[in-house]
N, CA, C, O and the ligand as a Tripos MOL2 file, in Angstrom:
@<TRIPOS>MOLECULE
protein
  301   299    76     0     0
PROTEIN
NO_CHARGES

@<TRIPOS>ATOM
      1 N         -91.2610   54.8910   89.4230 N.3       1 MET1
      2 CA        -91.8640   53.9850   88.4330 C.3       1 MET1
      3 C         -92.4180   52.6580   89.2000 C.2       1 MET1
      4 O         -91.9680   52.3130   90.2930 O.2       1 MET1
      5 N         -93.2830   52.0620   88.6160 N.am      2 LYS2
      6 CA        -93.8320   50.6980   89.0500 C.3       2 LYS2
      7 C         -93.2180   49.5370   88.3650 C.2       2 LYS2
      8 O         -92.9810   49.5450   87.1570 O.2       2 LYS2
      9 N         -92.9640   48.5390   89.1500 N.am      3 ALA3
     10 CA        -92.4380   47.2890   88.4270 C.3       3 ALA3
     11 C         -93.0460   46.0630   89.1270 C.2       3 ALA3
     12 O         -93.2450   46.0190   90.3410 O.2       3 ALA3
     13 N         -93.3060   45.1400   88.3270 N.am      4 LYS4
     14 CA        -93.8510   43.8490   88.8280 C.3       4 LYS4
     15 C         -92.7390   42.8220   88.9970 C.2       4 LYS4
     16 O         -91.9480   42.5250   88.1020 O.2       4 LYS4
     17 N         -92.7500   42.3060   90.2210 N.am      5 CYS5
     18 CA        -91.6890   41.2870   90.5360 C.3       5 CYS5
     19 C         -92.0440   40.0040   89.7440 C.2       5 CYS5
     20 O         -93.1910   39.5600   89.7020 O.2       5 CYS5
     21 N         -90.9500   39.4180   89.0980 N.am      6 VAL6
     22 CA        -91.2560   38.2000   88.3880 C.3       6 VAL6
     23 C         -91.6070   36.9450   89.1720 C.2       6 VAL6
     24 O         -92.2060   35.9950   88.6690 O.2       6 VAL6
     25 N         -91.1860   37.0000   90.4720 N.am      7 LEU7
     26 CA        -91.4460   35.8190   91.2900 C.3       7 LEU7
     27 C         -92.8110   35.9490   91.9760 C.2       7 LEU7
     28 O         -93.6340   35.0470   91.8190 O.2       7 LEU7
     29 N         -93.0870   36.9790   92.7000 N.am      8 CYS8
     30 CA        -94.3390   36.9830   93.5820 C.3       8 CYS8
     31 C         -95.3750   37.7470   92.8390 C.2       8 CYS8
     32 O         -96.4550   37.9150   93.4040 O.2       8 CYS8
     33 N         -95.1800   38.2620   91.5790 N.am      9 ASP9
     34 CA        -96.1070   38.9900   90.8710 C.3       9 ASP9
     35 C         -96.8200   40.2110   91.5440 C.2       9 ASP9
     36 O         -97.9220   40.6150   91.1730 O.2       9 ASP9
     37 N         -96.1560   40.7180   92.4830 N.am     10 GLN10
     38 CA        -96.5980   41.8860   93.1350 C.3      10 GLN10
     39 C         -96.0530   43.1750   92.5390 C.2      10 GLN10
     40 O         -94.8640   43.2350   92.2250 O.2      10 GLN10
     41 N         -96.8270   44.1520   92.3810 N.am     11 THR11
     42 CA        -96.3360   45.3750   91.7860 C.3      11 THR11
     43 C         -95.8110   46.2300   92.8670 C.2      11 THR11
     44 O         -96.4770   46.4140   93.8860 O.2      11 THR11
     45 N         -94.6380   46.7660   92.6930 N.am     12 HIS12
     46 CA        -93.9530   47.5820   93.7300 C.3      12 HIS12
     47 C         -93.6790   48.9950   93.0710 C.2      12 HIS12
     48 O         -93.3950   49.1510   91.8840 O.2      12 HIS12
     49 N         -93.8020   49.9710   93.9830 N.am     13 GLU13
     50 CA        -93.5180   51.3200   93.5150 C.3      13 GLU13
     51 C         -91.9450   51.4000   93.9100 C.2      13 GLU13
     52 O         -91.5420   51.1880   95.0540 O.2      13 GLU13
     53 N         -91.1080   51.7350   92.8100 N.am     14 LEU14
     54 CA        -89.7290   51.9270   93.0910 C.3      14 LEU14
     55 C         -89.3120   53.2640   93.2530 C.2      14 LEU14
     56 O         -89.9290   54.1640   92.6820 O.2      14 LEU14
     57 N         -88.2800   53.5100   94.0090 N.am     15 ASP15
     58 CA        -87.6680   54.7290   94.2010 C.3      15 ASP15
     59 C         -86.8360   55.2430   93.0290 C.2      15 ASP15
     60 O         -85.7750   54.7220   92.6860 O.2      15 ASP15
     61 N         -87.3900   56.2950   92.4420 N.am     16 ASP16
     62 CA        -86.8270   56.6890   91.1210 C.3      16 ASP16
     63 C         -85.3950   57.2050   91.3160 C.2      16 ASP16
     64 O         -84.6830   57.3510   90.3220 O.2      16 ASP16
     65 N         -84.9520   57.4800   92.5000 N.am     17 LYS17
     66 CA        -83.6420   58.0260   92.7410 C.3      17 LYS17
     67 C         -82.6010   56.9210   92.8920 C.2      17 LYS17
     68 O         -81.3950   57.1700   92.8880 O.2      17 LYS17
     69 N         -83.0930   55.7200   93.0220 N.am     18 LYS18
     70 CA        -82.2920   54.5570   93.1870 C.3      18 LYS18
     71 C         -81.6610   54.1420   91.8260 C.2      18 LYS18
     72 O         -82.2860   54.1170   90.7660 O.2      18 LYS18
     73 N         -80.4000   53.8300   91.9750 N.am     19 PHE19
     74 CA        -79.6630   53.3480   90.7780 C.3      19 PHE19
     75 C         -80.3400   52.1220   90.0820 C.2      19 PHE19
     76 O         -80.4250   52.0900   88.8540 O.2      19 PHE19
     77 N         -80.7940   51.1720   90.8240 N.am     20 LYS20
     78 CA        -81.3720   50.0520   90.3620 C.3      20 LYS20
     79 C         -82.6030   50.4060   89.5040 C.2      20 LYS20
     80 O         -82.8460   49.7820   88.4710 O.2      20 LYS20
     81 N         -83.3600   51.3950   89.9380 N.am     21 THR21
     82 CA        -84.5410   51.8660   89.2090 C.3      21 THR21
     83 C         -84.1640   52.3280   87.9350 C.2      21 THR21
     84 O         -84.7730   51.9600   86.9310 O.2      21 THR21
     85 N         -83.2060   53.1100   87.8920 N.am     22 LYS22
     86 CA        -82.6070   53.8090   86.5890 C.3      22 LYS22
     87 C         -82.2100   52.7110   85.6520 C.2      22 LYS22
     88 O         -82.5520   52.7600   84.4700 O.2      22 LYS22
     89 N         -81.4800   51.6910   86.1490 N.am     23 GLN23
     90 CA        -81.1140   50.6070   85.2840 C.3      23 GLN23
     91 C         -82.3220   49.8190   84.6970 C.2      23 GLN23
     92 O         -82.3160   49.3930   83.5420 O.2      23 GLN23
     93 N         -83.2700   49.6660   85.4910 N.am     24 LEU24
     94 CA        -84.4300   48.9890   85.0330 C.3      24 LEU24
     95 C         -85.1570   49.7790   84.0180 C.2      24 LEU24
     96 O         -85.7370   49.1810   83.1120 O.2      24 LEU24
     97 N         -85.1770   51.1320   84.0900 N.am     25 ARG25
     98 CA        -85.8600   51.9100   83.1750 C.3      25 ARG25
     99 C         -85.0750   52.0160   81.8320 C.2      25 ARG25
    100 O         -85.6500   52.1080   80.7470 O.2      25 ARG25
    101 N         -83.8050   51.9970   81.9730 N.am     26 ASN26
    102 CA        -82.9050   52.0790   80.8170 C.3      26 ASN26
    103 C         -83.0390   50.7080   79.9220 C.2      26 ASN26
    104 O         -82.9860   50.6960   78.6920 O.2      26 ASN26
    105 N         -83.2040   49.6670   80.6770 N.am     27 LYS27
    106 CA        -83.2950   48.3030   80.1460 C.3      27 LYS27
    107 C         -84.5210   47.5540   80.5820 C.2      27 LYS27
    108 O         -84.4760   46.7570   81.5190 O.2      27 LYS27
    109 N         -85.6110   47.8070   79.9090 N.am     28 PRO28
    110 CA        -86.8730   47.2470   80.4390 C.3      28 PRO28
    111 C         -86.8440   45.7220   80.3300 C.2      28 PRO28
    112 O         -87.6760   45.0920   80.9830 O.2      28 PRO28
    113 N         -86.0370   45.1260   79.6300 N.am     29 VAL29
    114 CA        -86.0170   43.6220   79.4800 C.3      29 VAL29
    115 C         -85.5550   43.0190   80.8090 C.2      29 VAL29
    116 O         -85.8700   41.8700   81.1220 O.2      29 VAL29
    117 N         -84.8130   43.7970   81.5770 N.am     30 ARG30
    118 CA        -84.2230   43.2520   82.8000 C.3      30 ARG30
    119 C         -85.2770   42.8440   83.7050 C.2      30 ARG30
    120 O         -86.2450   43.5780   83.9030 O.2      30 ARG30
    121 N         -85.1450   41.6960   84.2750 N.am     31 LEU31
    122 CA        -86.0860   41.1280   85.1360 C.3      31 LEU31
    123 C         -86.0680   41.8000   86.4560 C.2      31 LEU31
    124 O         -85.0000   41.9110   87.0590 O.2      31 LEU31
    125 N         -87.2130   42.2700   86.9630 N.am     32 TYR32
    126 CA        -87.2720   42.8900   88.2540 C.3      32 TYR32
    127 C         -87.4980   41.9080   89.3460 C.2      32 TYR32
    128 O         -88.4100   41.0850   89.2600 O.2      32 TYR32
    129 N         -86.7240   41.9640   90.3420 N.am     33 LEU33
    130 CA        -87.0330   41.1770   91.6090 C.3      33 LEU33
    131 C         -87.1910   42.0760   92.7360 C.2      33 LEU33
    132 O         -86.3500   42.9470   92.9620 O.2      33 LEU33
    133 N         -88.2720   41.9070   93.4900 N.am     34 CYS34
    134 CA        -88.3910   42.8730   94.6930 C.3      34 CYS34
    135 C         -87.4400   42.4430   95.7790 C.2      34 CYS34
    136 O         -86.9550   41.3120   95.7930 O.2      34 CYS34
    137 N         -87.1940   43.3060   96.6380 N.am     35 ASP35
    138 CA        -86.1510   43.0880   97.7360 C.3      35 ASP35
    139 C         -86.4370   41.7940   98.4970 C.2      35 ASP35
    140 O         -85.5330   41.0220   98.8170 O.2      35 ASP35
    141 N         -87.7300   41.5830   98.7770 N.am     36 GLU36
    142 CA        -88.0980   40.4650   99.4940 C.3      36 GLU36
    143 C         -87.5570   39.1340   98.8430 C.2      36 GLU36
    144 O         -86.8690   38.3330   99.4760 O.2      36 GLU36
    145 N         -87.9180   38.9710   97.5550 N.am     37 CYS37
    146 CA        -87.6350   37.8290   96.8080 C.3      37 CYS37
    147 C         -86.0570   37.6600   96.5650 C.2      37 CYS37
    148 O         -85.4620   36.5830   96.5720 O.2      37 CYS37
    149 N         -85.5000   38.9080   96.3530 N.am     38 ASN38
    150 CA        -84.0650   38.9530   96.2330 C.3      38 ASN38
    151 C         -83.3470   38.4210   97.5210 C.2      38 ASN38
    152 O         -82.3990   37.6420   97.4260 O.2      38 ASN38
    153 N         -83.8090   38.8460   98.6890 N.am     39 ASP39
    154 CA        -83.2970   38.4040   99.9120 C.3      39 ASP39
    155 C         -83.5270   36.9210  100.0860 C.2      39 ASP39
    156 O         -82.6340   36.1740  100.4850 O.2      39 ASP39
    157 N         -84.7180   36.5180   99.7850 N.am     40 ARG40
    158 CA        -85.0940   35.0150   99.9190 C.3      40 ARG40
    159 C         -84.2220   34.2140   99.0510 C.2      40 ARG40
    160 O         -83.7110   33.2000   99.5250 O.2      40 ARG40
    161 N         -83.9990   34.5460   97.8620 N.am     41 ILE41
    162 CA        -83.1860   33.7910   96.8700 C.3      41 ILE41
    163 C         -81.7480   33.7350   97.3880 C.2      41 ILE41
    164 O         -81.1450   32.6620   97.3620 O.2      41 ILE41
    165 N         -81.1600   34.8770   97.8700 N.am     42 SER42
    166 CA        -79.7230   34.9790   98.3090 C.3      42 SER42
    167 C         -79.6440   34.0690   99.5180 C.2      42 SER42
    168 O         -78.6980   33.2840   99.5850 O.2      42 SER42
    169 N         -80.6270   34.1110  100.5560 N.am     43 ALA43
    170 CA        -80.4780   33.2290  101.6420 C.3      43 ALA43
    171 C         -80.6550   31.7510  101.2640 C.2      43 ALA43
    172 O         -80.0030   30.9240  101.9020 O.2      43 ALA43
    173 N         -81.4380   31.3620  100.3300 N.am     44 ASN44
    174 CA        -81.5000   30.0390   99.8540 C.3      44 ASN44
    175 C         -80.2710   29.5510   99.2200 C.2      44 ASN44
    176 O         -79.7650   28.4600   99.4790 O.2      44 ASN44
    177 N         -79.7610   30.4960   98.2880 N.am     45 THR45
    178 CA        -78.4780   29.9680   97.6190 C.3      45 THR45
    179 C         -77.3480   29.8210   98.6110 C.2      45 THR45
    180 O         -76.5760   28.8670   98.5150 O.2      45 THR45
    181 N         -77.2230   30.7190   99.5520 N.am     46 ILE46
    182 CA        -76.1210   30.6380  100.5680 C.3      46 ILE46
    183 C         -76.2590   29.3150  101.3260 C.2      46 ILE46
    184 O         -75.2660   28.6420  101.6030 O.2      46 ILE46
    185 N         -77.5880   28.9260  101.6810 N.am     47 ARG47
    186 CA        -77.7820   27.7500  102.3800 C.3      47 ARG47
    187 C         -77.3810   26.5620  101.5260 C.2      47 ARG47
    188 O         -76.7260   25.6200  101.9730 O.2      47 ARG47
    189 N         -77.8280   26.6590  100.2190 N.am     48 ARG48
    190 CA        -77.5060   25.4130   99.3790 C.3      48 ARG48
    191 C         -76.0680   25.2290   99.2300 C.2      48 ARG48
    192 O         -75.5500   24.1150   99.3020 O.2      48 ARG48
    193 N         -75.3550   26.4000   99.0060 N.am     49 VAL49
    194 CA        -73.8280   26.2250   98.8380 C.3      49 VAL49
    195 C         -73.1660   25.7220   99.9870 C.2      49 VAL49
    196 O         -72.1940   24.9740   99.8890 O.2      49 VAL49
    197 N         -73.7320   26.1660  101.2820 N.am     50 ASN50
    198 CA        -73.0870   25.6740  102.4540 C.3      50 ASN50
    199 C         -73.4860   24.2350  102.7590 C.2      50 ASN50
    200 O         -72.7580   23.5800  103.5060 O.2      50 ASN50
    201 N         -74.6150   23.6780  102.2250 N.am     51 SER51
    202 CA        -74.9790   22.3490  102.4130 C.3      51 SER51
    203 C         -74.0460   21.3450  101.7760 C.2      51 SER51
    204 O         -74.0170   20.1740  102.1560 O.2      51 SER51
    205 N         -73.2650   21.8240  100.7770 N.am     52 GLY52
    206 CA        -72.3180   20.9440  100.1680 C.3      52 GLY52
    207 C         -72.9850   20.0660   99.0480 C.2      52 GLY52
    208 O         -72.3020   19.2970   98.3720 O.2      52 GLY52
    209 N         -74.3450   20.2060   98.8720 N.am     53 ASN53
    210 CA        -74.9770   19.4060   97.8400 C.3      53 ASN53
    211 C         -75.1320   20.1930   96.5700 C.2      53 ASN53
    212 O         -75.6890   19.7100   95.5840 O.2      53 ASN53
    213 N         -74.6490   21.3800   96.5980 N.am     54 PHE54
    214 CA        -74.7180   22.2190   95.4440 C.3      54 PHE54
    215 C         -73.3800   22.5390   94.6500 C.2      54 PHE54
    216 O         -72.4250   23.0770   95.2100 O.2      54 PHE54
    217 N         -73.3710   22.2220   93.4890 N.am     55 HIS55
    218 CA        -72.0810   22.4300   92.7790 C.3      55 HIS55
    219 C         -72.2310   23.4910   91.6150 C.2      55 HIS55
    220 O         -73.1590   23.4740   90.8060 O.2      55 HIS55
    221 N         -71.2840   24.3460   91.6290 N.am     56 PHE56
    222 CA        -71.3180   25.1790   90.4230 C.3      56 PHE56
    223 C         -70.8570   24.5760   89.3000 C.2      56 PHE56
    224 O         -70.0670   23.6430   89.4480 O.2      56 PHE56
    225 N         -71.2230   24.9520   88.0600 N.am     57 ASN57
    226 CA        -70.7280   24.3240   86.7910 C.3      57 ASN57
    227 C         -69.2590   24.6930   86.6480 C.2      57 ASN57
    228 O         -68.4300   23.8880   86.2250 O.2      57 ASN57
    229 N         -68.9680   25.9160   87.0090 N.am     58 LYS58
    230 CA        -67.6610   26.3170   86.8410 C.3      58 LYS58
    231 C         -66.8820   26.0920   88.1850 C.2      58 LYS58
    232 O         -67.4920   26.1530   89.2520 O.2      58 LYS58
    233 N         -65.5530   25.8370   88.1370 N.am     59 PRO59
    234 CA        -64.7950   25.7280   89.4120 C.3      59 PRO59
    235 C         -65.1160   26.9240   90.2270 C.2      59 PRO59
    236 O         -65.1940   28.0320   89.6970 O.2      59 PRO59
    237 N         -65.3050   26.7440   91.4860 N.am     60 TYR60
    238 CA        -65.6630   27.9370   92.2760 C.3      60 TYR60
    239 C         -64.4010   28.4200   92.9570 C.2      60 TYR60
    240 O         -63.8010   27.7780   93.8190 O.2      60 TYR60
    241 N         -64.0330   29.6730   92.4680 N.am     61 THR61
    242 CA        -62.8620   30.2850   93.0340 C.3      61 THR61
    243 C         -63.2170   31.6900   93.7950 C.2      61 THR61
    244 O         -62.5310   32.1500   94.7080 O.2      61 THR61
    245 N         -64.2370   32.2130   93.3430 N.am     62 LYS62
    246 CA        -64.5390   33.5400   93.8560 C.3      62 LYS62
    247 C         -65.3220   33.5020   95.1780 C.2      62 LYS62
    248 O         -66.1720   32.6360   95.3880 O.2      62 LYS62
    249 N         -65.0190   34.4480   96.0490 N.am     63 PRO63
    250 CA        -65.8440   34.5250   97.3440 C.3      63 PRO63
    251 C         -67.3220   34.7590   96.9740 C.2      63 PRO63
    252 O         -67.6400   35.3200   95.9260 O.2      63 PRO63
    253 N         -68.1610   34.3300   97.8300 N.am     64 PHE64
    254 CA        -69.5440   34.4570   97.4020 C.3      64 PHE64
    255 C         -70.0370   35.9100   97.4710 C.2      64 PHE64
    256 O         -70.9530   36.2860   96.7400 O.2      64 PHE64
    257 N         -69.4710   36.6760   98.2920 N.am     65 SER65
    258 CA        -69.9230   38.1270   98.2320 C.3      65 SER65
    259 C         -69.6140   38.7650   96.9840 C.2      65 SER65
    260 O         -70.3870   39.5750   96.4710 O.2      65 SER65
    261 N         -68.4880   38.4240   96.4600 N.am     66 GLN66
    262 CA        -68.1500   38.9580   95.0680 C.3      66 GLN66
    263 C         -69.0250   38.4450   94.0260 C.2      66 GLN66
    264 O         -69.4010   39.2070   93.1360 O.2      66 GLN66
    265 N         -69.3900   37.2050   94.0510 N.am     67 LEU67
    266 CA        -70.2530   36.5830   93.0330 C.3      67 LEU67
    267 C         -71.6500   37.2490   93.1260 C.2      67 LEU67
    268 O         -72.3030   37.5260   92.1210 O.2      67 LEU67
    269 N         -72.0590   37.4830   94.3590 N.am     68 LYS68
    270 CA        -73.3680   38.1160   94.5700 C.3      68 LYS68
    271 C         -73.4070   39.5270   93.8720 C.2      68 LYS68
    272 O         -74.3550   39.8790   93.1710 O.2      68 LYS68
    273 N         -72.3530   40.2700   94.1070 N.am     69 LYS69
    274 CA        -72.2220   41.6020   93.5670 C.3      69 LYS69
    275 C         -72.2640   41.5620   92.0610 C.2      69 LYS69
    276 O         -72.9060   42.4110   91.4430 O.2      69 LYS69
    277 N         -71.6150   40.6230   91.4640 N.am     70 GLU70
    278 CA        -71.5920   40.4190   89.9570 C.3      70 GLU70
    279 C         -72.9920   40.0210   89.4540 C.2      70 GLU70
    280 O         -73.4320   40.4310   88.3790 O.2      70 GLU70
    281 N         -73.6610   39.2180   90.2670 N.am     71 LEU71
    282 CA        -75.0270   38.8220   89.7630 C.3      71 LEU71
    283 C         -75.9690   39.9690   89.8150 C.2      71 LEU71
    284 O         -76.8510   40.0860   88.9640 O.2      71 LEU71
    285 N         -75.7940   40.9260   90.9040 N.am     72 GLU72
    286 CA        -76.6280   42.0630   90.9770 C.3      72 GLU72
    287 C         -76.3590   43.0240   89.8570 C.2      72 GLU72
    288 O         -77.2530   43.7020   89.3500 O.2      72 GLU72
    289 N         -75.0500   43.0670   89.4700 N.am     73 LYS73
    290 CA        -74.6710   44.0290   88.4110 C.3      73 LYS73
    291 C         -75.2450   43.5840   87.0630 C.2      73 LYS73
    292 O         -75.7450   44.3680   86.2570 O.2      73 LYS73
    293 N         -75.1320   42.2540   86.8810 N.am     74 ASP74
    294 CA        -75.6600   41.6920   85.5370 C.3      74 ASP74
    295 C         -77.1430   41.5870   85.5470 C.2      74 ASP74
    296 O         -77.7120   41.4410   84.4650 O.2      74 ASP74
    297 N         -77.7930   41.6410   86.5840 N.am     75 GLY75
    298 CA        -79.1440   41.5880   86.6570 C.3      75 GLY75
    299 C         -79.6020   40.1370   86.8830 C.2      75 GLY75
    300 O         -80.8010   39.8770   86.9770 O.2      75 GLY75
    301 ZN        -91.0810   39.4880   94.8080 Zn       76 ZN76
@<TRIPOS>BOND
     1     1     2 1
     2     2     3 1
     3     3     4 2
     4     3     5 am
     5     5     6 1
     6     6     7 1
     7     7     8 2
     8     7     9 am
     9     9    10 1
    10    10    11 1
    11    11    12 2
    12    11    13 am
    13    13    14 1
    14    14    15 1
    15    15    16 2
    16    15    17 am
    17    17    18 1
    18    18    19 1
    19    19    20 2
    20    19    21 am
    21    21    22 1
    22    22    23 1
    23    23    24 2
    24    23    25 am
    25    25    26 1
    26    26    27 1
    27    27    28 2
    28    27    29 am
    29    29    30 1
    30    30    31 1
    31    31    32 2
    32    31    33 am
    33    33    34 1
    34    34    35 1
    35    35    36 2
    36    35    37 am
    37    37    38 1
    38    38    39 1
    39    39    40 2
    40    39    41 am
    41    41    42 1
    42    42    43 1
    43    43    44 2
    44    43    45 am
    45    45    46 1
    46    46    47 1
    47    47    48 2
    48    47    49 am
    49    49    50 1
    50    50    51 1
    51    51    52 2
    52    51    53 am
    53    53    54 1
    54    54    55 1
    55    55    56 2
    56    55    57 am
    57    57    58 1
    58    58    59 1
    59    59    60 2
    60    59    61 am
    61    61    62 1
    62    62    63 1
    63    63    64 2
    64    63    65 am
    65    65    66 1
    66    66    67 1
    67    67    68 2
    68    67    69 am
    69    69    70 1
    70    70    71 1
    71    71    72 2
    72    71    73 am
    73    73    74 1
    74    74    75 1
    75    75    76 2
    76    75    77 am
    77    77    78 1
    78    78    79 1
    79    79    80 2
    80    79    81 am
    81    81    82 1
    82    82    83 1
    83    83    84 2
    84    83    85 am
    85    85    86 1
    86    86    87 1
    87    87    88 2
    88    87    89 am
    89    89    90 1
    90    90    91 1
    91    91    92 2
    92    91    93 am
    93    93    94 1
    94    94    95 1
    95    95    96 2
    96    95    97 am
    97    97    98 1
    98    98    99 1
    99    99   100 2
   100    99   101 am
   101   101   102 1
   102   102   103 1
   103   103   104 2
   104   103   105 am
   105   105   106 1
   106   106   107 1
   107   107   108 2
   108   107   109 am
   109   109   110 1
   110   110   111 1
   111   111   112 2
   112   111   113 am
   113   113   114 1
   114   114   115 1
   115   115   116 2
   116   115   117 am
   117   117   118 1
   118   118   119 1
   119   119   120 2
   120   119   121 am
   121   121   122 1
   122   122   123 1
   123   123   124 2
   124   123   125 am
   125   125   126 1
   126   126   127 1
   127   127   128 2
   128   127   129 am
   129   129   130 1
   130   130   131 1
   131   131   132 2
   132   131   133 am
   133   133   134 1
   134   134   135 1
   135   135   136 2
   136   135   137 am
   137   137   138 1
   138   138   139 1
   139   139   140 2
   140   139   141 am
   141   141   142 1
   142   142   143 1
   143   143   144 2
   144   143   145 am
   145   145   146 1
   146   146   147 1
   147   147   148 2
   148   147   149 am
   149   149   150 1
   150   150   151 1
   151   151   152 2
   152   151   153 am
   153   153   154 1
   154   154   155 1
   155   155   156 2
   156   155   157 am
   157   157   158 1
   158   158   159 1
   159   159   160 2
   160   159   161 am
   161   161   162 1
   162   162   163 1
   163   163   164 2
   164   163   165 am
   165   165   166 1
   166   166   167 1
   167   167   168 2
   168   167   169 am
   169   169   170 1
   170   170   171 1
   171   171   172 2
   172   171   173 am
   173   173   174 1
   174   174   175 1
   175   175   176 2
   176   175   177 am
   177   177   178 1
   178   178   179 1
   179   179   180 2
   180   179   181 am
   181   181   182 1
   182   182   183 1
   183   183   184 2
   184   183   185 am
   185   185   186 1
   186   186   187 1
   187   187   188 2
   188   187   189 am
   189   189   190 1
   190   190   191 1
   191   191   192 2
   192   191   193 am
   193   193   194 1
   194   194   195 1
   195   195   196 2
   196   195   197 am
   197   197   198 1
   198   198   199 1
   199   199   200 2
   200   199   201 am
   201   201   202 1
   202   202   203 1
   203   203   204 2
   204   203   205 am
   205   205   206 1
   206   206   207 1
   207   207   208 2
   208   207   209 am
   209   209   210 1
   210   210   211 1
   211   211   212 2
   212   211   213 am
   213   213   214 1
   214   214   215 1
   215   215   216 2
   216   215   217 am
   217   217   218 1
   218   218   219 1
   219   219   220 2
   220   219   221 am
   221   221   222 1
   222   222   223 1
   223   223   224 2
   224   223   225 am
   225   225   226 1
   226   226   227 1
   227   227   228 2
   228   227   229 am
   229   229   230 1
   230   230   231 1
   231   231   232 2
   232   231   233 am
   233   233   234 1
   234   234   235 1
   235   235   236 2
   236   235   237 am
   237   237   238 1
   238   238   239 1
   239   239   240 2
   240   239   241 am
   241   241   242 1
   242   242   243 1
   243   243   244 2
   244   243   245 am
   245   245   246 1
   246   246   247 1
   247   247   248 2
   248   247   249 am
   249   249   250 1
   250   250   251 1
   251   251   252 2
   252   251   253 am
   253   253   254 1
   254   254   255 1
   255   255   256 2
   256   255   257 am
   257   257   258 1
   258   258   259 1
   259   259   260 2
   260   259   261 am
   261   261   262 1
   262   262   263 1
   263   263   264 2
   264   263   265 am
   265   265   266 1
   266   266   267 1
   267   267   268 2
   268   267   269 am
   269   269   270 1
   270   270   271 1
   271   271   272 2
   272   271   273 am
   273   273   274 1
   274   274   275 1
   275   275   276 2
   276   275   277 am
   277   277   278 1
   278   278   279 1
   279   279   280 2
   280   279   281 am
   281   281   282 1
   282   282   283 1
   283   283   284 2
   284   283   285 am
   285   285   286 1
   286   286   287 1
   287   287   288 2
   288   287   289 am
   289   289   290 1
   290   290   291 1
   291   291   292 2
   292   291   293 am
   293   293   294 1
   294   294   295 1
   295   295   296 2
   296   295   297 am
   297   297   298 1
   298   298   299 1
   299   299   300 2
@<TRIPOS>SUBSTRUCTURE
     1 MET1         2 RESIDUE 1 A MET
     2 LYS2         6 RESIDUE 1 A LYS
     3 ALA3        10 RESIDUE 1 A ALA
     4 LYS4        14 RESIDUE 1 A LYS
     5 CYS5        18 RESIDUE 1 A CYS
     6 VAL6        22 RESIDUE 1 A VAL
     7 LEU7        26 RESIDUE 1 A LEU
     8 CYS8        30 RESIDUE 1 A CYS
     9 ASP9        34 RESIDUE 1 A ASP
    10 GLN10       38 RESIDUE 1 A GLN
    11 THR11       42 RESIDUE 1 A THR
    12 HIS12       46 RESIDUE 1 A HIS
    13 GLU13       50 RESIDUE 1 A GLU
    14 LEU14       54 RESIDUE 1 A LEU
    15 ASP15       58 RESIDUE 1 A ASP
    16 ASP16       62 RESIDUE 1 A ASP
    17 LYS17       66 RESIDUE 1 A LYS
    18 LYS18       70 RESIDUE 1 A LYS
    19 PHE19       74 RESIDUE 1 A PHE
    20 LYS20       78 RESIDUE 1 A LYS
    21 THR21       82 RESIDUE 1 A THR
    22 LYS22       86 RESIDUE 1 A LYS
    23 GLN23       90 RESIDUE 1 A GLN
    24 LEU24       94 RESIDUE 1 A LEU
    25 ARG25       98 RESIDUE 1 A ARG
    26 ASN26      102 RESIDUE 1 A ASN
    27 LYS27      106 RESIDUE 1 A LYS
    28 PRO28      110 RESIDUE 1 A PRO
    29 VAL29      114 RESIDUE 1 A VAL
    30 ARG30      118 RESIDUE 1 A ARG
    31 LEU31      122 RESIDUE 1 A LEU
    32 TYR32      126 RESIDUE 1 A TYR
    33 LEU33      130 RESIDUE 1 A LEU
    34 CYS34      134 RESIDUE 1 A CYS
    35 ASP35      138 RESIDUE 1 A ASP
    36 GLU36      142 RESIDUE 1 A GLU
    37 CYS37      146 RESIDUE 1 A CYS
    38 ASN38      150 RESIDUE 1 A ASN
    39 ASP39      154 RESIDUE 1 A ASP
    40 ARG40      158 RESIDUE 1 A ARG
    41 ILE41      162 RESIDUE 1 A ILE
    42 SER42      166 RESIDUE 1 A SER
    43 ALA43      170 RESIDUE 1 A ALA
    44 ASN44      174 RESIDUE 1 A ASN
    45 THR45      178 RESIDUE 1 A THR
    46 ILE46      182 RESIDUE 1 A ILE
    47 ARG47      186 RESIDUE 1 A ARG
    48 ARG48      190 RESIDUE 1 A ARG
    49 VAL49      194 RESIDUE 1 A VAL
    50 ASN50      198 RESIDUE 1 A ASN
    51 SER51      202 RESIDUE 1 A SER
    52 GLY52      206 RESIDUE 1 A GLY
    53 ASN53      210 RESIDUE 1 A ASN
    54 PHE54      214 RESIDUE 1 A PHE
    55 HIS55      218 RESIDUE 1 A HIS
    56 PHE56      222 RESIDUE 1 A PHE
    57 ASN57      226 RESIDUE 1 A ASN
    58 LYS58      230 RESIDUE 1 A LYS
    59 PRO59      234 RESIDUE 1 A PRO
    60 TYR60      238 RESIDUE 1 A TYR
    61 THR61      242 RESIDUE 1 A THR
    62 LYS62      246 RESIDUE 1 A LYS
    63 PRO63      250 RESIDUE 1 A PRO
    64 PHE64      254 RESIDUE 1 A PHE
    65 SER65      258 RESIDUE 1 A SER
    66 GLN66      262 RESIDUE 1 A GLN
    67 LEU67      266 RESIDUE 1 A LEU
    68 LYS68      270 RESIDUE 1 A LYS
    69 LYS69      274 RESIDUE 1 A LYS
    70 GLU70      278 RESIDUE 1 A GLU
    71 LEU71      282 RESIDUE 1 A LEU
    72 GLU72      286 RESIDUE 1 A GLU
    73 LYS73      290 RESIDUE 1 A LYS
    74 ASP74      294 RESIDUE 1 A ASP
    75 GLY75      298 RESIDUE 1 A GLY
    76 ZN76       301 GROUP 0 **** ****
């Protein structure tokens, strides 16, 4: 299936066998982010967290890798 990335507005052909694609098809409201943008955002977020200028609203107790997984799961 095809999906348009919400950030770069490029249409990507998604691998129908991938779990992410199936999720997107079952829930079309889910915002699609292409891998490029996803990586870029992750890198920026990690940089911001490490800079010390960024504060989570909730007390930060989870390791970032776990938080990232949860974000991916929730879309
Ligand atoms: Zn994109």
